[in-house]
N, C-alpha and C positions, 0 to 999 in steps of 0.2 A: 806075145807077152801080155800080161794082164794090164788092163787100163789103170787099175788102182796101184799106186806106188807107195802109199802110206796108210796105215790104219792107226787112228787116234783112239785109244781105249780109255774110258773111265776105269777106275780100279775097284773101289768097294762095290760089292754086289754084282760086278761085271766079270772080273777075272779072279777076284778074291772073295771068299765066302761071306764075311759079314756085310750087311747092307751099308754099314758105316763103321770105320775103324775108330772114330770118335765115340760112337755109341758102345763099341766093344770095351773101350777103356772105362766108360761110365758103368757098364755092367760089372767090370772087375771091382770097382770101388763101391758099387751099390748106390750110385748117385743119380739124381734126376735133374736134367737141365731143360725140361720141357718148357718152362716159363720163358727162359732166355732164348730158346730155339724159336718160339713163336714171335718174340720181339725181333729176332734176326730175320726171319722169313718176311716180316712186315717192314724190314729196312729201318727199324727203330734203333738198332745198335749196329756198330761196325763189326767186321771180322775180328779185329783186335779185342774189342770189348767182349765179344762172345767167347773167344778162347780164354781170355783172362778169367772170366767167370767159371769156365770149366776147370781151369787149373786150381782155382780157389776151392771149388767143390771137392776135387780130388784130394787136396792137401788136408781139408777138414776131416775127411774120412780115413786118412792114412795114418798109421802109427810110425811111419818113417818118412823121410824127406822124399817128396815127389820131384825127381829131377829127370834129365834126359835119359840117363841109363835105366832108371826104373821104368819109364814109359816105354822105352825100346824093348825091354824084357817082356812087357805085356804084349806088344805088337808082334814079337817073335812067335807068339802062340798061334797067330792067324795063318790059316791054310788056304791054298788056291782052290778054285772051282775045279771039279773033275773035267779034264780035257783042256784046261787053260794052257798048260805048257805045250801040249801037242798042237794046239791051234797056233800059237805064236811060232813054234818051230816050223810048221808047215807054211806059214806065211813067209817066213824068211827063206825057205827053200824055193819059194816062188818069186824071190827077189822083191818082196814087199816089206818095207820097213815098218817098225811098230814103235809107238810112243805111249806113255801114260800121261794123261792130263786129268788130274784128280784134285778134288777138294779135300782129299785125305792127307795123311801125314807123309812127309818126304822120306823119312827113314824107311818106311814100309815100301814105298814106291821104288826107291833106290835098290832095296834088297832084291825085289823080284825082277826089276828091270835088268839088273846085273846078272842074276841067275839065268834069265831067259835071253840075254844078249840083245835087249831092246835098245833102240837108238837113243832114247832120252826119257827122263821121268821128271814131270813138273808137278809138284805138290806143295804143301805148306809145312814149314819147318817148326818143330818143337825142339828148342835147343836151350842149353844153359847160358845165361849171361855171365859177365865177368865175376859176378858175386855168387854164381852157382844157382841162381834162381831160374826156373823154367819160364821161357818166353816164346812167343810165336813170331814167325816171319811169314807173312802171307804172300805167296807167289801165284796162287790160283784160287781166288775168291769164289765161293759158291754162287755169288751174284755176277761173276764176270769171266766165265770160262771162254766166252766168245772172243773178246779182245786178246786173251792169251793165246788162243788158237790161231787167230789172224797173225799175230806176231811170229808164232812158230812156223806157219806156212810161208810167210814172207822170207824168213831166215833160211828155210829149206828150199826156197824158190820153187814152190809147188802150186799148181792151179787147183782150184776147188774140185774140178772134175776128176782129179787123180787121187782124191783123198776119201777115205771111209771113216766114219765115226761110229763107235759102239758104246752105248750107255744104257742106264736103267732108271734114271730119275729125271724130274723136270729140270734140274740144274744142267743136264746134258743137252737140253734142247738147243742152246746156242751153238753147241758143237755140231748138232745135226744140220742146222741152218747153213753152216759153213763147209759142209762136206758134199761131195758128189753122190755119195751113198751113205745113208744113215740106217743103223740097225739098232732096234730096241731089244734088249735081252732081259730075261729073268724078271719080267714085270707084267702085271695085268692092269696097269693104270692106263686108261684110254688117253689121258692128257699127254702121256709119254709115247705110247706106240702109235697113237693117231697122227703124230708128227714125223714118224719114221717111214722110210721106204720099205723096211722089213720089220716084222715083229716075230721074234724067234724065242721060243721057250724050250727048244729041244737041246740036243747035245751041242756043246760049243764047237766041236770039230766040224759039225755040219755047216758052219759059217764059211769054211774054206771054199766050197763050190760057189756060194753066193758072191763072195768077194772076188775070187779069181775070174769068174765068168761075167762080172759086171762090165757093161759096155756103155 
């Protein structure tokens, strides 16, 4: 039986095609959040402030109300990476559970986690408040994936050595640090793959042998 019992996947750019589902929405509206993104990266604004600025930008460019239903309709356009479903299915056949831990949007994570029978999806919610205004509920901050993963593993009663983490950006490095096997995919950034046990830019299905044979 495989030593790895759980694979924690980042979502955007890892199993789904866009590098960021947030950026995908900005592309839809033709908005630019680069200034606020820089402030967020430098810890000058909170996750809530960052998302609030995004929502304001979207609404300014939209000729109809930007609400949960509208955002979800945009996210429904997003497609998976080639081989993503096959990879997850093969992991399940090897009795390895799978989870999404993403700084992306919960609706999208839930959609594909359900479709692929994944154990759980942890992301950030974009939902309507009681007045129908779009708000964010942060469950997986881009600055704090590590503590979220620790809580997940404790809840599942899993040791680090039984867990693999798969991601593509620097925000996934805290996941790598808490996994027995770390795999960087779809990236040429040394600051990411330099911290991983494996750097993989090939077909996703090729990860099966790496994960199932890890000892």
